C-alpha positions in Angstrom: 11.9 103.4 122.4 15.1 104.4 124.1 17.4 101.6 122.7 18.1 100.0 119.3 15.3 98.1 117.8 16.5 94.5 117.5 15.0 92.5 114.6 15.3 89.0 116.0 12.3 88.3 118.2 8.7 87.4 117.4 7.1 88.9 120.6 6.2 92.1 118.7 5.5 92.0 115.0 8.5 93.5 113.3 6.5 95.5 110.7 4.3 97.2 113.3 7.4 98.0 115.4 9.2 99.5 112.4 6.1 101.5 111.3 5.8 103.0 114.8 9.5 103.9 114.7 9.2 105.6 111.3 6.1 107.5 112.5 8.0 108.7 115.6 11.5 109.3 114.2 11.4 109.3 110.4 13.2 107.0 108.0 16.8 108.0 108.6 16.7 107.8 112.4 14.8 104.5 112.3 17.4 103.0 110.0 20.2 104.0 112.4 18.3 102.5 115.4 17.5 99.2 113.8 19.8 96.3 114.9 19.8 93.2 112.8 19.4 92.1 109.2 16.6 93.6 107.2 15.4 94.6 103.8 12.1 96.5 103.4 10.0 98.7 101.2 7.9 101.5 102.7 5.3 103.4 100.7 4.3 106.9 102.0 0.8 107.5 100.6 0.7 111.2 101.6 4.1 112.1 100.1 3.8 109.4 97.3 7.4 108.3 98.0 8.7 104.7 98.0 11.7 103.9 100.3 13.9 100.8 99.8 16.4 100.0 102.5 18.7 97.2 103.6 20.8 96.6 106.7 24.2 98.2 107.2 26.2 95.1 106.4 24.1 93.9 103.6 23.1 90.6 105.2 19.7 90.8 103.6 20.0 91.6 99.9 17.7 93.9 98.0 17.6 93.9 94.2 15.8 96.2 91.9 15.2 96.6 88.2 15.0 100.1 86.9 11.6 100.6 85.2 9.6 98.0 83.4 7.1 100.4 81.7 5.7 102.3 84.6 6.6 99.7 87.3 9.7 99.5 89.5 10.6 95.9 90.2 12.3 95.0 93.5 12.7 92.0 95.8 15.2 90.3 98.1 15.4 87.3 95.8 16.4 87.3 92.2 14.0 84.5 91.3 11.1 86.7 92.2 12.3 89.4 89.7 12.8 86.7 87.0 9.1 85.8 87.4 8.2 89.2 85.8 7.7 89.2 82.0 10.3 92.0 81.6 13.0 89.8 83.0 11.9 86.4 81.8 14.7 86.4 79.3 17.3 88.2 81.3 20.8 87.6 80.2 23.8 86.7 82.4 26.1 89.5 83.5 29.4 88.3 82.0 31.4 90.6 84.3 29.7 89.0 87.3 30.2 85.5 85.9 34.0 86.3 85.6 34.1 87.5 89.2 32.4 84.3 90.3 34.9 82.1 88.4 37.8 84.2 89.8 36.8 84.8 93.4 34.2 82.0 93.9 31.7 84.7 94.7 30.0 87.7 93.0 31.3 90.9 94.5 28.8 93.7 95.1 27.3 95.6 93.4 27.3 93.2 90.5 24.3 90.9 90.2 24.4 87.7 88.1 21.8 89.2 85.7 22.3 92.2 83.4 20.1 95.2 84.1 19.4 94.4 87.7 20.9 96.6 90.5 21.7 95.6 94.0 21.2 98.1 96.9 24.5 98.4 98.7 24.8 98.0 102.5 24.0 101.0 104.5 22.1 102.6 101.6 18.6 103.8 101.3 16.8 104.3 97.9 14.1 107.0 97.5 11.8 106.5 94.6 9.3 109.1 93.3 7.0 107.6 90.7 6.2 111.0 89.2 9.9 111.5 88.4 10.7 107.9 87.5 14.1 108.1 89.2 15.9 106.3 92.1 17.9 108.4 94.5 20.5 106.6 96.6 21.6 108.0 100.0 23.9 106.7 102.7 22.6 106.3 106.3 25.5 104.2 107.7 29.3 104.1 107.0 31.8 101.5 108.2 34.4 104.3 108.6 32.2 106.1 111.0 31.6 103.0 113.1 35.4 102.4 113.2 36.0 106.0 114.4 33.4 105.7 117.1 35.0 102.4 118.2 38.4 104.0 118.4 37.1 107.0 120.4 35.6 104.6 123.0 38.3 101.9 122.9 38.2 99.1 125.5 40.7 99.9 128.3 40.4 96.7 130.4 42.8 93.9 130.9 43.1 90.8 128.7 41.1 88.7 131.1 38.4 91.4 131.2 38.4 91.6 127.4 37.8 87.8 127.2 34.9 88.1 129.7 33.4 91.0 127.8 33.7 89.3 124.4 32.1 86.1 125.8 29.2 88.2 127.2 28.7 90.1 124.0 28.7 87.0 121.9 26.2 85.3 124.1 23.9 88.3 124.0 24.0 88.6 120.2 23.6 84.8 119.6 20.7 84.6 122.1 18.9 87.4 120.2 19.6 85.8 116.8 18.2 82.5 118.1 14.9 84.1 119.0 12.9 83.1 115.9 9.7 81.4 114.8 11.5 79.4 112.1 14.2 76.7 112.2 17.8 77.9 112.5 21.2 76.3 112.3 24.8 77.2 111.7 27.4 76.8 109.0 30.7 75.2 110.0 33.6 76.3 107.9 36.3 74.5 110.0 37.7 77.7 111.5 37.7 79.2 115.0 34.9 81.7 114.3 32.2 79.2 113.3 33.3 76.7 115.9 33.0 79.3 118.6 29.6 80.3 117.4 28.3 76.8 117.4 29.7 76.0 120.8 27.9 79.1 122.3 24.7 78.3 120.4 24.7 74.8 121.9 25.3 76.3 125.4 22.3 78.6 124.9 20.1 76.0 123.4 18.0 73.3 125.0 18.0 71.1 121.9 20.7 69.9 119.5 22.0 72.5 117.1 21.8 71.6 113.4 25.1 72.3 111.6 26.0 72.3 107.9 29.4 71.7 106.3 30.7 72.0 102.7 33.4 69.4 101.9 35.5 69.5 98.7 36.8 66.7 96.5 40.4 67.1 97.8 41.2 64.5 100.3 42.7 66.9 102.8 39.6 69.1 102.9 37.4 66.1 103.2 39.5 64.8 106.2 39.4 68.2 107.9 35.7 68.4 107.5 35.1 64.9 108.8 37.4 65.5 111.8 35.7 68.8 112.6 32.3 67.3 112.4 33.2 64.4 114.7 34.6 66.8 117.3 31.5 69.0 117.2 29.1 66.0 117.3 31.0 64.6 120.3 31.0 67.9 122.2 27.7 69.4 121.3 25.5 66.6 119.9 25.2 68.5 116.6 23.7 67.1 113.4 25.7 67.2 110.2 24.9 67.5 106.6 27.4 67.5 103.7 27.2 69.3 100.4 29.7 68.7 97.6 30.7 72.1 96.1 31.6 70.8 92.7 28.2 69.2 92.2 26.5 72.4 93.3 28.5 74.4 90.8 27.8 72.0 88.0 24.1 72.1 88.8 24.1 75.9 88.9 25.8 76.1 85.4 23.3 73.6 84.0 20.4 75.7 85.2 21.9 78.9 84.0 22.7 77.7 80.5 19.9 75.3 79.9 
């Protein structure tokens, strides 16, 4: 393997590919070579060490709950942790709830439930059962990536920059669209998501499914409808609407029921 391992195709089973990389390079180097979203756990039988890791940007979350007796609980979904008896009656993290009400999202590293930890992006956790501790190390830093980018800054013309950006976006999207499960795109109404969908449609032989969240305010609703009409006319996309206020009310009802 002489180039980054890209986690987006089904030609080679990803677990086997990652295991081969770990055997050849070790955990740290493998994590630096992986390209894509991931969260995994690796048990070393000889060293009796458990490794938990997630991708550099935290696209795939990984949650863990200290120790429930002699067991360490972890998963990429909170509902799986809630299924364990130790967390059946987990209480809401009031600080996280305040963040959600203020920012409309829960900022890392706060989870919605008390006692649960979230592995931060670019971090790797090493767990030794005999010590009952979780050691966190860093394998990727945004500052380092920024410094590398500045050291090799693009020196071409504006036209060449446009061509290079278009090429890079097409490469990334074509890799992300290689999957054995259905995929689609979220349309927020901005330039970014519109560009992504347009390129996805150019790379796809079938209509791209898109999803949009509209709000009760008339202005937002009109913008969403106008955006969807433009995309459907240009790329034959399908559209689905979700009403944010109804989702939030349903979430509160589930949490406090």
